[in-house]
C-alpha positions, -999 to +999 in steps of 0.1 A: +002-002+004+012+037-009+002+060+018+016+094+029+044+091+057+034+101+095+056+103+127+059+072+135+072+061+107+108+075+116+123+045+131+111+027+096+125+055+075+159+060+093+166+023+094+159+025+052+181+055+049+210+048+073+233+026+049+226+056+019+247+079+050+272+053+064+278+030+036+275+050+004+277+084-018+239+081-029+235+108-001+257+139+006+245+137+039+280+123+064+266+118+097+240+096+104+206+120+115+186+104+150+152+088+147+140+126+160+154+145+136+140+120+110+110+128+126+108+166+123+120+163+085+089+145+075+068+167+099+076+193+080+081+184+043+046+169+050+033+209+055+037+214+019+050+185-002+046+145-006+065+124+016+048+084+009+061+057+022+057+014+005+037+003+035+034-039+032+013-052+062+027-024+088+061-026+073+072+004+055+097-008+031+107+019+006+097+061+011+103+090-015+099+126-006+094+159-026+113+190-016+117+227-024+140+227-054+153+260-047+144+291-021+129+320-046+096+323-052+096+314-090+110+282-082+076+270-067+063+251-092+094+227-099+103+202-072+131+181-061+123+142-060+140+117-039+133+079-032+154+052-011+143+013-011+155-012+019+179-034+006+160-066+015+125-047-011+151-040-040+144-054-077+103-062-071+093-028-091+086-008-056+106+019-064+087+027-094+055+021-088+064+047-057+079+068-076+046+070-103+023+080-071+048+108-062+047+125-100+012+122-096+007+132-063+030+161-074+010+172-105-022+170-088-007+199-066+008+219-094+042+213-099+053+216-133+084+203-131+102+174-113+142+169-104+162+139-098+200+146-087+217+115-090+258+110-074+271+096-107+276+068-122+245+060-099+235+031-126+206+018-111+192+055-104+200+070-139+182+038-151+149+042-134+147+078-140+151+077-177+125+048-181+099+068-161+107+102-187+134+116-170+161+137-193+193+142-183+200+179-178+241+186-167+262+172-142+277+188-116+315+185-111+330+170-080+306+187-067+306+167-030+336+150-009+321+121+011+341+083+017+378+094+008+369+109-027+347+136-052+313+129-068+300+145-098+261+147-092+245+150-128+205+161-127+176+145-147+143+164-150+108+156-162+076+175-169+045+165-152+027+189-172+028+220-196+032+250-176+002+276-177+008+318-180+000+325-152+005+293-128-025+286-107-005+284-070+007+250-059-016+230-032-003+226-006+003+185+003-023+184+034-048+202+016-044+179-015-057+150+007-083+170+019-094+167-017-114+136-032-089+136-060-060+134-034-074+104-013-088+087-043-051+084-056-033+073-019-061+061-004 
């Protein structure tokens, strides 16, 4: 089941995220945040953007979320996306289904563009993004230092819908959840 994350998911999300911090350059975070910090991140992000989890019989196996791309108001209609899948649940199609739902939610919110930032080479992530219609838009060279080396980050972008002029305000995630469309997508 795909559903919105809630604060009680923080421990499971922490468990899924930990190897990306401690053992890889998937994220450039270098110190593992606490469960309390994860709980705060979930709560803060959900005020405006979606944070979704893949839940099987009460066990969170993956999560995906969107977040602000840049601070300036002119960027309101573009969001950066992230997805993490528990290592024991990989290669089951969970990432693609969860990410598809995330992008659908973003579209309903009125977000026009999704951005995926991928630490290179990131072969599996690149393949998934490209299979979902993202296109490579550039590379930030040697922009992150972690695990004793410099890493490049590739940027992938997907148009979710044609931008309108003038644009309507983006619908905050809680407001979307209260709508018939939002409930139909997630419940």
